[in-house]
N, CA, C and O of each residue as an XYZ file, in Angstrom:
380
protein
N      -1.263      4.209      5.469
C      -2.609      4.729      5.340
C      -2.876      5.042      3.873
O      -2.155      5.828      3.258
N      -3.890      4.439      3.328
C      -4.289      4.705      1.959
C      -5.493      5.627      1.962
O      -6.382      5.505      2.805
N      -5.514      6.536      1.029
C      -6.630      7.468      0.886
C      -7.139      7.336     -0.539
O      -6.357      7.308     -1.489
N      -8.444      7.255     -0.680
C      -9.059      7.123     -2.001
C      -8.899      8.426     -2.786
O      -8.882      9.514     -2.210
N      -8.784      8.300     -4.092
C      -8.602      9.471     -4.945
C      -9.773     10.447     -4.868
O      -9.604     11.636     -5.136
N     -10.940      9.965     -4.510
C     -12.091     10.866     -4.426
C     -12.214     11.540     -3.058
O     -13.125     12.338     -2.837
N     -11.306     11.223     -2.151
C     -11.283     11.861     -0.835
C     -10.692     13.267     -0.985
O      -9.721     13.458     -1.718
N     -11.265     14.232     -0.304
C     -10.768     15.607     -0.385
C      -9.338     15.752      0.132
O      -8.657     16.717     -0.214
N      -8.879     14.819      0.945
C      -7.534     14.884      1.512
C      -6.489     14.168      0.659
O      -5.321     14.094      1.041
N      -6.899     13.649     -0.476
C      -6.000     12.905     -1.348
C      -4.754     13.720     -1.717
O      -3.645     13.185     -1.697
N      -4.918     14.990     -2.048
C      -3.790     15.820     -2.472
C      -2.757     15.953     -1.354
O      -1.557     15.947     -1.626
N      -3.201     16.071     -0.108
C      -2.263     16.192      1.009
C      -1.482     14.898      1.199
O      -0.292     14.915      1.512
N      -2.164     13.789      1.008
C      -1.523     12.480      1.117
C      -0.377     12.368      0.114
O       0.740     12.010      0.487
N      -0.645     12.670     -1.153
C       0.370     12.506     -2.189
C       1.477     13.534     -2.093
O       2.646     13.210     -2.303
N       1.122     14.777     -1.776
C       2.164     15.796     -1.616
C       3.109     15.384     -0.494
O       4.329     15.469     -0.640
N       2.551     14.945      0.611
C       3.380     14.504      1.740
C       4.269     13.331      1.380
O       5.442     13.298      1.751
N       3.716     12.373      0.662
C       4.510     11.204      0.262
C       5.629     11.595     -0.701
O       6.735     11.062     -0.618
N       5.343     12.524     -1.614
C       6.367     12.971     -2.557
C       7.478     13.745     -1.847
O       8.654     13.583     -2.172
N       7.108     14.582     -0.882
C       8.116     15.306     -0.116
C       8.986     14.315      0.652
O      10.210     14.437      0.675
N       8.349     13.348      1.270
C       9.095     12.327      2.023
C      10.062     11.567      1.113
O      11.217     11.338      1.473
N       9.581     11.186     -0.054
C      10.436     10.452     -0.994
C      11.656     11.279     -1.375
O      12.775     10.765     -1.373
N      11.458     12.545     -1.700
C      12.571     13.397     -2.100
C      13.546     13.635     -0.942
O      14.759     13.677     -1.150
N      13.018     13.789      0.269
C      13.880     13.956      1.441
C      14.745     12.718      1.641
O      15.949     12.822      1.878
N      14.118     11.540      1.543
C      14.856     10.294      1.745
C      15.900     10.081      0.644
O      16.978      9.547      0.906
N      15.586     10.493     -0.574
C      16.569     10.376     -1.654
C      17.807     11.237     -1.373
O      18.909     10.910     -1.812
N      17.617     12.322     -0.650
C      18.746     13.174     -0.245
C      19.496     12.576      0.946
O      20.606     13.003      1.266
N      18.882     11.584      1.602
C      19.510     10.967      2.766
C      19.362     11.790      4.039
O      20.127     11.611      4.987
N      18.379     12.696      4.068
C      18.177     13.564      5.213
C      17.143     12.991      6.171
O      16.147     12.402      5.750
N      17.388     13.169      7.448
C      16.372     12.852      8.449
C      15.344     13.981      8.446
O      15.566     15.036      7.852
N      14.225     13.746      9.112
C      13.235     14.820      9.222
C      13.837     16.020      9.948
O      13.563     17.164      9.587
N      14.654     15.766     10.966
C      15.291     16.862     11.715
C      16.202     17.683     10.810
O      16.146     18.912     10.818
N      17.044     17.001     10.026
C      17.957     17.707      9.117
C      17.177     18.529      8.095
O      17.512     19.680      7.815
N      16.144     17.924      7.551
C      15.319     18.599      6.552
C      14.618     19.806      7.165
O      14.588     20.881      6.567
N      14.060     19.630      8.347
C      13.377     20.727      9.033
C      14.351     21.886      9.266
O      13.991     23.047      9.071
N      15.566     21.575      9.676
C      16.570     22.620      9.900
C      16.895     23.359      8.608
O      17.020     24.584      8.611
N      17.033     22.635      7.512
C      17.341     23.255      6.225
C      16.201     24.157      5.750
O      16.432     25.166      5.085
N      14.971     23.782      6.100
C      13.786     24.552      5.689
C      13.425     25.654      6.684
O      12.605     26.523      6.388
N      14.039     25.612      7.856
C      13.665     26.515      8.956
C      12.223     26.291      9.413
O      11.505     27.236      9.741
N      11.818     25.023      9.428
C      10.522     24.614      9.943
C      10.763     23.696     11.133
O      11.883     23.241     11.364
N       9.709     23.431     11.880
C       9.849     22.484     12.985
C       9.820     21.054     12.457
O       9.221     20.765     11.421
N      10.472     20.184     13.183
C      10.444     18.763     12.823
C       9.005     18.241     12.885
O       8.607     17.405     12.074
N       8.241     18.734     13.838
C       6.836     18.333     13.980
C       6.044     18.702     12.717
O       5.238     17.904     12.238
N       6.268     19.900     12.181
C       5.579     20.328     10.962
C       5.931     19.409      9.800
O       5.047     18.972      9.064
N       7.215     19.115      9.633
C       7.653     18.233      8.538
C       7.016     16.854      8.701
O       6.533     16.277      7.727
N       7.011     16.325      9.915
C       6.404     15.022     10.163
C       4.926     15.009      9.809
O       4.441     14.072      9.175
N       4.215     16.046     10.218
C       2.787     16.142      9.892
C       2.571     16.282      8.392
O       1.659     15.671      7.835
N       3.396     17.075      7.743
C       3.277     17.273      6.303
C       3.508     15.966      5.550
O       2.752     15.623      4.641
N       4.549     15.245      5.931
C       4.873     13.991      5.247
C       3.844     12.901      5.513
O       3.615     12.047      4.657
N       3.230     12.919      6.668
C       2.268     11.860      7.001
C       0.877     12.156      6.452
O       0.002     11.290      6.482
N       0.668     13.358      5.957
C      -0.638     13.709      5.420
C      -1.623     14.128      6.488
O      -2.801     14.324      6.188
N      -1.176     14.272      7.732
C      -2.098     14.689      8.790
C      -2.277     16.204      8.797
O      -3.244     16.715      9.362
N      -1.350     16.917      8.173
C      -1.459     18.363      8.069
C      -2.342     18.664      6.869
O      -1.998     18.285      5.750
N      -3.457     19.328      7.068
C      -4.440     19.488      6.006
C      -4.484     20.874      5.389
O      -5.478     21.246      4.765
N      -3.432     21.630      5.556
C      -3.329     22.908      4.872
C      -1.861     23.267      4.734
O      -1.063     23.057      5.648
N      -1.527     23.799      3.598
C      -0.149     24.178      3.351
C      -0.165     25.198      2.214
O      -0.801     24.977      1.183
N       0.527     26.298      2.404
C       0.526     27.334      1.368
C       1.420     26.935      0.197
O       2.340     26.131      0.341
N       1.130     27.508     -0.946
C       1.986     27.293     -2.112
C       3.372     27.870     -1.848
O       4.371     27.334     -2.329
N       3.437     28.941     -1.097
C       4.718     29.534     -0.749
C       5.574     28.532      0.045
O       6.774     28.405     -0.196
N       4.946     27.831      0.983
C       5.653     26.816      1.769
C       6.137     25.680      0.872
O       7.285     25.247      0.975
N       5.262     25.201     -0.003
C       5.654     24.126     -0.919
C       6.769     24.577     -1.862
O       7.678     23.807     -2.174
N       6.691     25.817     -2.307
C       7.733     26.353     -3.182
C       9.077     26.393     -2.452
O      10.107     26.019     -3.012
N       9.056     26.846     -1.212
C      10.277     26.884     -0.401
C      10.858     25.471     -0.231
O      12.064     25.266     -0.374
N       9.996     24.516      0.073
C      10.427     23.120      0.243
C      11.028     22.590     -1.057
O      12.038     21.886     -1.037
N      10.407     22.929     -2.183
C      10.931     22.460     -3.473
C      12.320     23.031     -3.739
O      13.170     22.354     -4.318
N      12.553     24.265     -3.322
C      13.873     24.876     -3.510
C      14.910     24.205     -2.606
O      16.036     23.958     -3.038
N      14.547     23.912     -1.376
C      15.466     23.240     -0.457
C      15.817     21.850     -0.994
O      16.972     21.427     -0.929
N      14.817     21.147     -1.522
C      15.047     19.805     -2.067
C      15.641     19.834     -3.472
O      16.098     18.809     -3.979
N      15.635     21.011     -4.100
C      16.133     21.177     -5.469
C      15.366     20.302     -6.464
O      15.948     19.598     -7.289
N      14.037     20.375     -6.351
C      13.156     19.659     -7.272
C      12.071     20.624     -7.751
O      11.759     21.588     -7.051
N      11.496     20.387     -8.922
C      10.405     21.246     -9.377
C       9.170     21.087     -8.494
O       8.874     19.986     -8.029
N       8.466     22.161     -8.269
C       7.265     22.156     -7.446
C       6.247     21.123     -7.937
O       5.589     20.467     -7.130
N       6.120     20.983     -9.241
C       5.133     20.059     -9.795
C       5.379     18.610     -9.380
O       4.459     17.793     -9.406
N       6.614     18.290     -8.996
C       6.943     16.921     -8.590
C       6.124     16.480     -7.375
O       5.825     15.296     -7.223
N       5.766     17.423     -6.519
C       5.008     17.076     -5.315
C       3.595     16.586     -5.639
O       2.952     15.937     -4.812
N       3.122     16.896     -6.831
C       1.757     16.543     -7.201
C       1.672     15.299     -8.081
O       0.587     14.906     -8.511
N       2.808     14.690     -8.342
C       2.824     13.456     -9.127
C       2.454     12.285     -8.232
O       2.908     12.192     -7.091
N       1.637     11.407     -8.753
C       1.225     10.242     -7.972
C       2.372      9.240     -7.898
O       3.139      9.062     -8.844
N       2.457      8.608     -6.765
C       3.475      7.598     -6.526
C       2.835      6.234     -6.388
O       1.667      6.102     -6.022
N       3.609      5.255     -6.681
C       3.205      3.893     -6.389
C       3.736      3.579     -4.997
O       4.825      4.024     -4.637
N       2.992      2.829     -4.225
C       3.417      2.498     -2.870
C       4.777      1.809     -2.857
O       5.545      1.993     -1.913
N       5.090      1.020     -3.881
C       6.365      0.313     -3.866
C       7.547      1.242     -4.164
O       8.696      0.813     -4.054
N       7.294      2.516     -4.542
C       8.384      3.476     -4.695
C       9.126      3.649     -3.378
O      10.342      3.839     -3.366
N       8.389      3.582     -2.262
C       9.018      3.754     -0.968
C       9.876      2.556     -0.618
O      10.906      2.698      0.041
N       9.458      1.373     -1.053
C      10.273      0.186     -0.829
C      11.578      0.318     -1.612
O      12.641     -0.055     -1.115
N      11.500      0.853     -2.843
C      12.701      1.035     -3.657
C      13.664      2.011     -2.989
O      14.870      1.767     -2.954
N      13.138      3.114     -2.458
C      13.994      4.092     -1.786
C      14.660      3.451     -0.582
O      15.861      3.623     -0.371
N      13.887      2.709      0.214
C      14.433      2.050      1.403
C      15.482      1.014      0.996
O      16.549      0.939      1.606
N      15.183      0.213     -0.035
C      16.127     -0.802     -0.481
C      17.430     -0.167     -0.978
O      18.515     -0.672     -0.691
N      17.324      0.940     -1.722
C      18.517      1.614     -2.208
C      19.361      2.136     -1.058
O      20.587      2.032     -1.082
N      18.702      2.697     -0.052
C      19.417      3.232      1.100
C      20.092      2.090      1.874
O      21.237      2.227      2.307
N      19.384      0.967      2.048
C      19.942     -0.183      2.752
C      21.149     -0.743      2.017
O      22.122     -1.155      2.648
N      21.097     -0.761      0.693
C      22.196     -1.320     -0.106
C      23.430     -0.431     -0.086
O      24.545     -0.926     -0.254
N      23.253      0.877      0.116
C      24.403      1.783      0.174
C      25.291      1.488      1.367
O      26.506      1.678      1.311
N      24.676      1.019      2.455
C      25.444      0.730      3.662
C      26.193     -0.583      3.607
O      26.947     -0.899      4.528
N      26.006     -1.356      2.549
C      26.645     -2.675      2.456
C      27.875     -2.642      1.579
O      28.531     -3.667      1.395
């Protein structure tokens, strides 16, 4: 799902994608990540997919600490092919 930059939901889309990217770089499933954050797997799934349209800074700060990344990283724009790179790297580790 692509969202235009002028859409009010654009920030949720990118924050979710950045959280997902960082989680995958750690090699964690949504369940593992949710357990580490003390959140529900459903919440993490909604957050990563951009369907969750509200999230406190406190929640994002907590997530950044669990992932051990700076909070500002969640607001950096990603290229769609970044996800292909993460998937390819993960696939190559198993070989």
